[in-house]
C-alpha positions in Angstrom: -11.0 14.8 31.2 -9.3 15.8 27.9 -8.5 12.5 26.2 -7.3 14.1 22.9 -3.8 14.9 24.3 -3.1 11.2 25.3 -4.5 10.1 21.9 -2.0 12.4 20.2 0.9 11.2 22.4 0.1 7.5 21.7 -0.2 8.2 18.0 3.1 10.0 17.9 4.8 7.0 19.6 3.2 4.8 17.0 4.3 7.1 14.2 8.0 7.0 15.3 7.9 3.2 16.1 6.4 2.2 12.8 8.4 4.8 10.9 11.7 3.3 12.3 10.4 -0.2 11.6 9.6 0.6 7.9 12.9 2.3 7.4 14.8 -0.8 8.6 12.5 -3.2 6.8 13.7 -1.8 3.5 17.1 -3.3 4.2 16.0 -6.6 5.6 13.2 -7.3 3.1 15.9 -7.4 0.4 18.1 -9.7 2.4 15.3 -12.1 3.2 11.9 -12.7 1.5 9.1 -10.4 2.6 7.2 -13.4 4.0 10.2 -14.4 6.2 10.5 -10.8 7.4 6.8 -10.8 8.4 7.1 -14.1 10.3 10.1 -13.2 12.4 8.9 -9.6 12.9 5.7 -11.1 14.3 7.5 -13.6 16.5 9.1 -10.6 18.3 5.9 -8.6 18.4 4.0 -11.5 20.0 6.7 -11.7 22.6 6.6 -7.9 23.2 2.8 -7.7 23.4 2.5 -10.8 25.6 5.1 -9.4 28.0 3.2 -6.1 28.2 0.0 -8.0 28.8 1.6 -9.8 31.8 2.9 -6.5 33.2 -0.4 -4.7 32.8 -2.6 -7.6 33.7 -4.8 -5.6 36.0 -5.7 -3.3 33.2 -7.1 -6.2 31.2 -10.7 -7.4 31.0 -11.5 -10.8 29.6 -14.9 -10.3 28.0 -15.5 -13.4 25.7 -17.7 -11.7 23.0 -15.1 -8.9 22.6 -12.2 -11.5 22.5 -14.1 -13.1 19.6 -14.6 -9.7 18.0 -10.9 -9.0 18.4 -9.9 -12.2 16.6 -12.4 -11.4 13.8 -11.0 -7.9 13.4 -7.4 -9.2 13.4 -8.2 -11.7 10.6 -9.8 -9.0 8.5 -6.9 -6.7 9.1 -4.4 -9.4 8.0 -6.4 -9.9 4.8 -5.9 -6.2 4.2 -2.2 -6.7 4.9 -2.1 -9.6 2.4 -3.5 -7.3 -0.3 -0.8 -4.7 0.6 1.9 -7.3 0.1 0.4 -8.5 -3.1 0.4 -4.9 -4.3 4.1 -4.5 -3.5 4.8 -7.9 -5.1 3.4 -6.9 -8.5 3.5 -3.1 -8.4 5.7 -0.1 -7.7 6.1 1.1 -4.1 5.7 4.7 -5.3 2.2 3.8 -6.5 1.0 1.2 -3.9 2.1 3.1 -0.8 0.2 6.4 -1.4 -2.9 4.7 -2.6 -2.9 2.5 0.5 -2.5 5.7 2.6 -6.0 6.9 1.4 -7.3 4.7 4.3 -6.8 7.9 6.5 -9.8 9.5 4.9 -11.9 6.3 4.9 -11.0 5.6 8.6 -12.0 9.2 9.5 -15.4 8.8 7.8 -16.0 5.4 9.4 -15.2 6.9 12.8 -17.6 9.8 12.3 -20.4 7.7 10.9 -20.4 4.5 12.9 -18.3 5.0 16.0 -19.4 8.4 17.2 -16.0 10.0 16.9 -15.9 13.6 18.0 -13.8 15.8 15.9 -13.9 19.5 15.0 -14.2 20.7 11.4 -10.8 22.4 11.5 -9.3 19.1 12.7 -10.8 17.3 9.6 -9.0 20.0 7.5 -5.7 19.1 9.1 -6.3 15.4 8.8 -6.7 16.0 5.0 -3.4 18.0 5.1 -1.6 15.1 6.7 -3.1 12.7 4.1 -1.8 14.9 1.2 1.6 14.9 2.9 1.7 11.1 3.2 0.6 10.8 -0.5 3.0 13.4 -1.8 6.0 11.8 0.1 6.1 8.8 -2.4 3.6 9.5 -5.1 4.9 9.3 -8.6 2.5 10.8 -11.2 4.5 9.5 -14.1 4.6 6.0 -12.7 0.8 5.8 -12.2 0.3 7.3 -15.6 2.4 4.6 -17.2 0.7 1.8 -15.2 -2.5 0.0 -16.3 -4.9 1.2 -13.6 -6.9 -1.9 -13.6 -4.1 -4.3 -14.4 -3.1 -6.5 -11.4 0.5 -6.2 -12.4 0.4 -2.5 -11.6 -0.5 -3.3 -7.9 -3.2 -0.7 -7.9 -6.2 -3.0 -7.5 -4.6 -4.6 -4.5 -3.6 -1.2 -3.0 -7.2 -0.1 -3.4 -8.5 -3.2 -1.7 -6.0 -2.7 1.1 -7.0 0.9 1.6 -10.7 -0.1 1.7 -10.2 -3.0 4.1 -7.8 -1.2 6.5 -9.8 2.1 6.3 -13.0 0.2 7.4 -11.6 -2.3 9.9 -8.8 -0.3 11.7 -11.2 2.2 13.3 -13.0 -0.7 14.9 -9.8 -1.4 16.9 -11.3 1.1 19.3 -14.0 -1.3 20.4 -11.9 -4.3 21.7 -9.2 -1.9 22.8 -11.6 0.1 25.0 -13.3 -3.0 26.5 -10.5 -5.6 26.7 -7.6 -3.2 27.1 -5.0 -2.2 24.6 -2.5 -4.8 25.8 -4.8 -7.8 25.4 -6.1 -6.7 22.0 -2.5 -6.0 20.8 -1.5 -9.5 21.8 -4.6 -10.9 19.9 -3.8 -8.8 16.9 -0.1 -9.8 16.7 -0.7 -13.5 17.5 -3.3 -13.7 14.7 -0.9 -12.0 12.3 1.8 -14.5 13.2 -0.4 -17.6 12.7 -1.8 -16.1 9.4 1.6 -15.4 8.0 2.8 -18.9 8.9 -0.2 -20.4 7.1 0.3 -18.1 4.1 4.0 -18.9 3.8 3.5 -22.6 4.2 0.8 -22.6 1.5 3.3 -21.2 -0.9 5.9 -23.9 0.0 8.5 -21.3 1.0 11.1 -22.0 3.6 10.2 -20.7 7.1 13.2 -21.5 9.2 16.2 -19.2 8.9 19.6 -20.7 8.1 22.4 -20.2 10.6 24.0 -17.6 8.3 20.7 -15.8 7.9 20.1 -15.7 11.6 23.6 -14.5 12.3 23.4 -11.7 9.7 19.9 -10.6 10.4 18.8 -11.7 13.9 19.5 -8.3 15.6 17.8 -6.3 12.8 14.8 -8.6 12.9 14.5 -8.1 16.7 14.7 -4.3 16.4 12.0 -4.4 13.7 9.8 -6.6 15.8 10.4 -4.4 18.9 9.4 -1.3 17.0 6.4 -3.0 15.5 5.2 -4.3 18.9 5.5 -0.9 20.6 3.7 0.6 17.6 0.9 -1.9 17.9 0.4 -1.3 21.7 0.4 2.5 21.4 -1.9 2.4 18.4 -4.4 0.5 20.4 -3.9 2.8 23.4 -4.7 5.6 21.1 -7.8 4.0 19.6 -9.0 3.1 23.1 -9.5 6.9 23.7 -12.1 7.0 20.9 -10.4 9.7 18.9 -10.3 7.7 15.7 -9.7 10.4 13.1 -6.8 12.0 15.0 -5.1 8.6 15.7 -5.6 7.4 12.2 -4.1 10.5 10.7 -1.0 10.9 12.9 -0.2 7.1 13.0 -0.4 7.0 9.2 2.2 9.7 8.7 4.9 7.0 8.8 6.7 8.3 5.7 7.6 11.4 7.7 10.1 9.2 9.7 10.9 6.8 6.9 11.8 9.6 4.4 13.9 11.5 7.0 15.7 8.3 8.0 16.5 7.6 4.4 17.9 11.1 4.1 20.3 10.9 7.0 21.1 7.1 7.2 20.8 5.9 3.6 22.0 9.3 2.2 19.1 9.4 -0.2 18.4 12.7 -2.0 15.0 14.1 -1.3 13.0 15.7 -4.1 11.2 19.1 -3.8 7.9 17.1 -3.5 9.3 15.1 -0.5 10.4 18.2 1.3 6.9 19.7 0.7 5.4 16.4 2.0 7.4 16.6 5.2 6.3 20.2 5.7 2.6 19.2 5.2 2.8 16.3 7.6 4.5 18.3 10.3 2.1 21.2 9.9 -0.9 18.9 10.0 0.3 17.1 13.1 1.2 20.3 15.0 -2.1 21.8 14.1 -4.0 18.7 15.2 -2.2 19.0 18.5 -2.9 22.8 18.9 -6.6 22.9 17.8 -7.9 20.4 20.4 
């Protein structure tokens, strides 16, 4: 049975779900603190993944060692996410985001080396094409030149740590997803993220509860962000459960394709020549990954 086509489909759903989520998050992260956004996003994602788990209960296997492995992977993934947030807190998005996207290449290498991923040489070429498209979509050479590369304030050290951690740990989503089922592992992943974000926010003495005004103004947007994030999480793990790690990592990481396009038509942002080129590279890479199966 050809499992590459389902892997591509699941990855595309993740791409559009997370792309839409990221596009909306720009607005609501400014209205609220990033930590509040993460907490309420994860409240919804936990609800979505738990609901999916109940619906697809028969597709779930409760294997205790893999449940423990799932929690361990989820904690490591959240540490990577923490470094991503630290990078954004101190650095420029145009620098932190593309450096973080280098996890595509790390994830592909991990899949090939440790997880017996099967991938054709021509597909590796198009994975690299997608990576360059993701990087080009937001990379600012002038900004990185003017930043202190090893200065924490530049956000670059945190972005590198994020890329390393996510690049290594995310391919291992394939193990608990394949054994436990994508729905159970997604619930574990999102629940761990929620608990971790609550602990992190509480440790910084920041307010957790939304005021009535904040809830009225942002409740619907937070629900849509969480819904998109929950769907993205489920379909990502469905993709990884097929074992096609390089393809899933590449397509699902092309989130800027949706976010940049959304900004063009909704926020009326002007795209640069580099961004148009980036969109072309990402679309070309994804189409060719689909064709050369």
